[in-house]
C-alpha positions in Angstrom: -4.5 9.0 -36.7 -1.8 10.8 -34.7 -1.8 10.0 -31.0 0.1 11.8 -28.2 1.2 10.6 -24.7 1.5 13.4 -22.1 2.5 12.9 -18.5 0.0 14.4 -16.1 1.4 16.5 -13.3 0.2 14.9 -10.1 1.8 17.6 -8.0 -0.4 20.3 -9.4 -3.1 21.8 -7.1 -5.7 20.7 -9.6 -4.6 17.0 -9.6 -7.5 15.5 -7.7 -10.1 17.3 -9.8 -8.2 16.5 -13.0 -8.2 12.8 -12.1 -11.9 12.8 -11.4 -12.6 14.4 -14.8 -10.2 12.0 -16.6 -11.8 8.9 -15.0 -15.3 10.2 -15.8 -14.3 10.8 -19.4 -12.9 7.2 -19.6 -16.2 5.7 -18.5 -15.9 5.5 -14.7 -17.6 3.9 -12.8 -18.6 1.5 -15.5 -15.2 1.0 -17.1 -13.8 -1.9 -15.0 -10.4 -1.7 -16.7 -9.7 1.4 -14.7 -7.9 1.1 -11.3 -9.6 2.6 -8.2 -9.3 6.4 -8.4 -8.3 6.7 -4.7 -5.4 4.4 -5.3 -4.1 6.3 -8.4 -4.5 9.6 -6.6 -2.5 8.6 -3.5 -0.4 5.4 -3.3 0.2 5.0 -7.0 2.0 8.3 -7.5 3.8 8.1 -4.2 5.4 4.7 -5.2 6.8 6.1 -8.4 3.9 5.5 -10.8 3.1 8.1 -13.5 -0.1 8.8 -15.5 0.0 9.5 -19.2 -3.0 11.0 -21.0 -3.5 9.7 -24.6 -5.0 12.2 -27.0 -5.3 13.0 -30.7 -6.7 15.9 -32.6 -10.2 14.9 -31.7 -9.6 14.7 -27.9 -9.1 12.0 -25.3 -8.3 8.5 -26.5 -7.2 6.7 -23.4 -4.9 6.6 -20.4 -1.7 4.8 -19.6 -0.4 4.1 -16.1 3.4 3.5 -15.7 3.8 0.9 -12.9 7.2 0.2 -11.4 8.2 -3.3 -12.6 11.8 -3.8 -11.4 15.4 -2.8 -11.8 17.8 -4.2 -14.5 21.4 -3.0 -14.7 20.6 -0.1 -12.3 17.9 1.0 -14.7 14.3 1.2 -13.7 11.8 -0.9 -15.6 8.2 0.1 -15.9 5.0 -1.6 -17.1 2.9 0.8 -19.2 -0.7 -0.4 -18.7 -2.8 1.1 -21.5 -6.6 1.5 -21.4 -8.2 3.2 -24.4 -11.7 4.4 -25.1 -12.1 2.2 -28.1 -11.9 2.8 -31.8 -8.1 3.2 -31.8 -6.4 1.0 -34.4 -3.8 -1.2 -32.8 -1.2 0.0 -35.3 -1.8 3.7 -34.5 -1.4 3.0 -30.7 1.8 1.0 -31.3 3.3 3.7 -33.5 2.4 6.4 -31.0 3.9 4.4 -28.2 7.1 3.8 -30.2 7.5 7.6 -30.6 7.0 8.3 -26.9 9.3 5.5 -26.0 12.1 7.0 -28.1 11.7 10.2 -26.1 11.6 8.6 -22.7 14.6 6.3 -23.4 16.8 8.6 -25.5 20.4 8.1 -24.5 21.0 11.8 -24.0 18.0 12.3 -21.8 18.0 11.9 -18.0 14.3 11.6 -17.7 13.8 14.2 -14.9 10.1 13.5 -14.8 11.0 10.0 -13.4 13.4 11.5 -10.8 16.3 9.3 -12.1 19.5 9.7 -14.1 19.3 6.8 -16.4 16.3 6.7 -18.7 13.8 3.9 -17.9 13.0 0.7 -19.8 9.3 0.4 -20.4 7.2 -2.6 -21.2 3.9 -1.8 -23.0 0.9 -3.8 -21.7 -2.8 -3.9 -22.4 -5.2 -5.6 -20.0 -6.2 -7.9 -22.8 -2.6 -9.2 -22.9 -3.2 -11.0 -19.5 -3.1 -14.7 -20.3 -1.0 -16.4 -17.7 -2.3 -17.1 -14.2 -0.3 -20.1 -13.1 -1.4 -21.3 -9.7 1.4 -22.2 -7.2 1.1 -24.0 -3.9 3.2 -24.0 -0.7 2.0 -25.2 2.6 2.2 -22.7 5.5 0.7 -24.4 8.5 -2.9 -25.1 7.8 -2.9 -22.9 4.7 -2.0 -23.5 1.1 -0.4 -20.2 -0.1 0.5 -19.3 -3.6 -0.2 -17.4 -6.8 -3.9 -17.6 -7.9 -5.1 -19.5 -10.9 -7.5 -17.9 -13.3 -10.5 -19.7 -11.8 -9.7 -18.2 -8.4 -9.8 -14.5 -9.5 -13.6 -14.1 -9.0 -13.3 -15.2 -5.4 -10.7 -12.5 -4.7 -13.3 -9.9 -5.8 -16.0 -11.5 -3.7 -13.9 -11.4 -0.5 -13.0 -7.8 -1.1 -16.6 -6.8 -1.6 -17.7 -8.7 1.5 -15.1 -7.0 3.7 -15.3 -3.4 2.5 -18.6 -3.2 0.6 -16.8 -1.6 -2.3 -18.5 -1.0 -5.7 -17.2 -2.9 -8.7 -15.5 0.3 -9.9 -13.3 0.3 -6.7 -12.1 -3.2 -7.3 -8.6 -3.8 -8.6 -8.8 -5.3 -12.0 -8.1 -9.1 -12.2 -5.5 -8.7 -14.9 -3.1 -7.2 -12.3 -2.5 -10.7 -11.0 -1.2 -11.9 -14.4 2.4 -12.8 -15.2 2.2 -10.4 -18.2 1.4 -7.5 -15.9 4.1 -8.5 -13.4 2.7 -7.6 -9.9 5.1 -7.3 -6.9 3.0 -9.7 -4.9 0.0 -11.8 -5.9 -0.9 -14.4 -3.3 -4.0 -16.3 -2.3 -4.7 -18.5 0.7 -6.6 -21.8 0.4 -8.2 -24.0 3.1 -10.7 -26.8 2.8 -10.7 -26.5 -1.0 -11.8 -22.8 -0.8 -10.1 -19.5 -1.2 -10.0 -17.8 2.2 -7.7 -14.8 1.7 -5.6 -12.8 -0.8 -2.8 -10.2 -0.9 -1.9 -7.9 -3.8 1.1 -5.7 -4.0 3.1 -3.7 -6.4 6.8 -2.8 -6.9 7.8 0.6 -5.5 10.5 3.1 -6.5 9.8 6.4 -4.8 8.5 8.1 -1.7 10.8 6.5 0.9 13.4 9.2 1.2 13.4 9.2 4.9 14.3 5.5 5.0 17.1 6.2 2.5 18.5 8.9 4.7 18.6 6.4 7.5 20.7 4.0 5.5 18.1 1.7 4.0 18.3 0.5 0.4 15.0 1.7 -1.1 16.0 1.4 -4.8 13.2 -1.3 -5.1 10.6 -2.2 -2.5 7.2 -3.7 -2.3 4.0 -1.6 -1.8 1.7 -4.1 -0.2 -1.6 -2.6 -1.3 -4.6 -4.7 -0.3 -5.2 -7.8 1.8 -8.4 -9.6 2.7 -9.2 -12.6 5.0 -12.6 -14.1 5.4 -14.3 -13.3 8.7 -14.2 -16.8 10.3 -10.3 -16.9 9.9 -9.4 -13.5 11.2 -8.1 -14.9 14.5 -6.4 -17.8 12.9 -3.1 -16.1 12.0 -3.8 -16.0 8.3 -3.1 -12.3 7.8 0.4 -12.7 9.4 1.0 -15.8 7.3 0.2 -14.0 4.0 2.5 -11.1 5.0 5.3 -13.5 6.0 4.9 -15.4 2.7 5.2 -12.0 0.9 8.4 -11.1 2.9 10.0 -14.5 2.1 9.3 -14.1 -1.6 10.6 -10.4 -1.6 13.8 -11.4 0.1 14.4 -14.2 -2.5 14.3 -11.4 -5.1 16.8 -9.2 -3.1 14.1 -6.8 -1.8 14.4 -5.8 1.8 11.6 -3.3 2.3 7.9 -3.9 2.4 5.6 -0.8 2.8 1.9 -0.4 3.2 -0.6 1.9 4.8 -2.9 1.2 7.7 -5.5 3.0 9.8 -3.9 4.0 13.1 -7.1 3.5 15.0 -7.7 -0.2 14.1 -6.2 -2.1 17.0 -6.4 -5.6 15.3 -4.3 -4.1 12.4 -1.9 -2.5 14.8 -1.5 -5.9 16.6 -0.7 -7.6 13.3 1.7 -4.9 12.0 3.6 -4.0 15.2 3.2 -6.9 17.6 3.3 -9.8 15.2 5.3 -8.6 12.2 7.6 -6.1 14.0 7.0 -3.5 11.4 7.3 0.2 12.3 5.4 3.4 11.4 7.6 6.4 10.8 5.2 8.2 8.5 1.7 9.6 9.2 -0.7 10.8 6.5 -3.8 12.6 7.8 -7.0 12.3 5.6 -5.0 10.1 3.2 -7.7 8.4 1.1 -10.5 10.3 -0.5 -13.3 7.8 0.1 -15.8 6.4 2.5 -17.0 2.8 3.0 -18.3 0.7 5.8 -14.9 0.5 7.5 -14.0 4.2 6.9 -16.9 6.5 7.8 -14.7 9.4 9.0 -11.6 10.9 7.2 -9.3 8.0 6.3 -6.0 8.9 7.9 -3.2 6.4 7.6 0.2 5.3 8.9 3.0 4.6 6.4 4.1 1.1 7.7 7.6 -0.2 6.9 8.7 -3.8 7.5 12.4 -4.6 7.1 12.5 -8.4 7.6 16.3 -8.5 7.2 17.0 -6.4 10.2 17.2 -7.6 13.8 14.0 -5.8 14.7 12.0 -6.9 11.6 13.4 -10.4 11.4 11.6 -11.2 14.7 8.3 -10.8 12.8 9.0 -13.8 10.5 8.4 -16.2 13.4 5.2 -16.4 15.3 5.5 -15.8 19.0 2.1 -16.1 20.6 3.6 -15.7 24.1 4.7 -12.1 23.6 3.3 -9.9 26.3 1.1 -6.8 25.5 0.8 -5.2 29.0 1.4 -1.5 29.2 3.6 -2.1 32.3 6.4 -3.3 29.9 7.2 0.4 29.4 7.6 1.8 32.9 8.7 5.3 31.8 6.0 5.6 29.2 4.0 8.9 28.9 0.3 8.4 28.1 -0.6 11.2 25.6 -4.4 10.9 25.6 -7.4 9.5 27.3 -9.9 8.8 24.5 -10.5 12.1 22.7 -8.8 14.2 25.4 -5.2 15.0 24.9 -3.3 14.9 28.2 0.4 15.4 27.6 3.3 15.9 25.3 6.3 13.5 25.1 8.9 15.7 26.7 11.6 13.4 25.5 10.2 10.2 27.1 11.7 6.9 25.8 8.2 5.6 25.1 4.8 7.2 24.6 1.3 5.6 24.5 -1.5 6.8 22.3 -4.9 5.4 23.3 -7.0 4.1 20.4 -10.5 2.5 20.4 -10.9 -1.1 21.3 -13.2 -1.5 18.3 -12.9 1.3 15.8 -15.3 -0.2 13.3 -18.1 -0.5 15.8 -17.5 3.0 17.2 -17.8 4.4 13.7 -21.1 2.6 13.2 -22.6 3.4 16.6 -21.3 6.9 17.4 -20.1 8.8 14.4 -19.5 12.1 16.4 -17.3 10.4 19.0 -15.5 8.6 16.2 -14.8 11.9 14.4 -13.6 13.4 17.7 -11.2 10.5 18.3 -9.8 10.8 14.8 -9.2 14.5 15.3 -7.4 13.9 18.6 -5.3 11.0 17.2 -4.4 13.0 14.0 -3.2 15.9 16.2 -1.0 13.7 18.3 0.4 11.6 15.5 1.2 14.5 13.2 3.2 16.0 16.0 5.3 13.0 17.1 5.7 10.4 14.3 8.8 10.6 12.2 12.0 8.9 11.0 14.3 11.5 12.7 15.8 12.2 16.1 13.3 13.8 18.4 10.4 11.9 16.8 8.9 8.5 17.5 8.5 5.3 15.7 5.2 3.5 16.4 6.4 0.0 16.9 4.3 -1.9 19.4 0.9 -2.1 21.0 -0.2 -2.4 24.6 -3.2 -3.1 26.8 -4.3 -2.0 30.2 -7.6 -3.4 31.3 -10.1 -2.6 28.5 -7.9 0.2 27.1 -5.8 -0.2 23.9 -2.6 1.7 23.0 -0.1 2.3 20.3 3.4 2.5 21.6 5.9 5.0 20.2 9.7 4.4 20.7 12.0 7.4 20.6 13.6 7.3 17.2 16.6 4.9 17.1 18.2 4.3 13.7 19.2 0.9 15.0 15.6 -0.3 14.7 15.8 0.6 11.0 19.2 -0.7 10.0 20.4 -2.9 12.8 21.5 -6.3 11.6 
């Protein structure tokens, strides 16, 4: 049996359709080893991941995902997570992998498909290799935070299903929490002898060029992919606690950038990201995720959120300050850009701008889908025009309230918010 590994071009116009066909051929939605397709199509390739198709003379034999794993001696290290369709002898897979590894790590190659000069080191990994789930414990206020034990993995899936109503095929496989896979972040929160929250993240290599141009070291960062908190604790500060635990662990490994995506129209998320953690949004992705679920019933646009906890601005988010004001009057020269779905103004160089968002986006989508769609369109129009990590653009970096109205606050771009120590 002669196997071949071929890198799939995720920049090709046919990429979304190619991925749908590949996942179907590999047994989706019933093959639970596969990662959610929406994640692979979007965040995975943006963070420096690559997809390899495994074939032989008879056709498709499996897929391998190259996950960023770390940096050693200025050389990128990847985890190659292999899922095959069965019937492939272990020896044949290993021999094929050794052949492709020689190509990717040849001393004279510069691996242009990885966007780097030095060839990468690659650690082959099969989901069946996952053996080690060593629970850890550290007290953060009322919560016990740490890596999950094997017995806690089903509860992570239960919480995610309860929050998003996702199908089993849209779950992240449990082996991603294992030491053998090597996640960037794997945390759970415990209270009263029960699991009450979780946070999963990956290492990231690519896709943060604008931060690099602003002077930020982005050679290795954390992509904070999915977090869930049970409903009764959503106002108890647990989400912020999980994020802060993630930041502390990242800084201990010398990582100063944590990135994630968030819906611009969810005010509770904006309060967490900007008001509590002091992250900033300098990227906007309209219609980012190709899915719908009970929290996303209109096109799923997203902010690219960056938290830099070693900077002056970001460091303030490591300490809880419940007394911080959220009144819109904190920004006396602020230009309000919209009233609901109606666009009112353009920034005209104002030091601050305010974008109104729904007080309860989830309920609005449930009760009035037409108005929700109109609000998404208006917000997308505004944010695509103003958000950016460059002079003349705005960083979304705070929230505000005026009566029953809720706002995102944009600050005229200032590199000091990104690199100021």
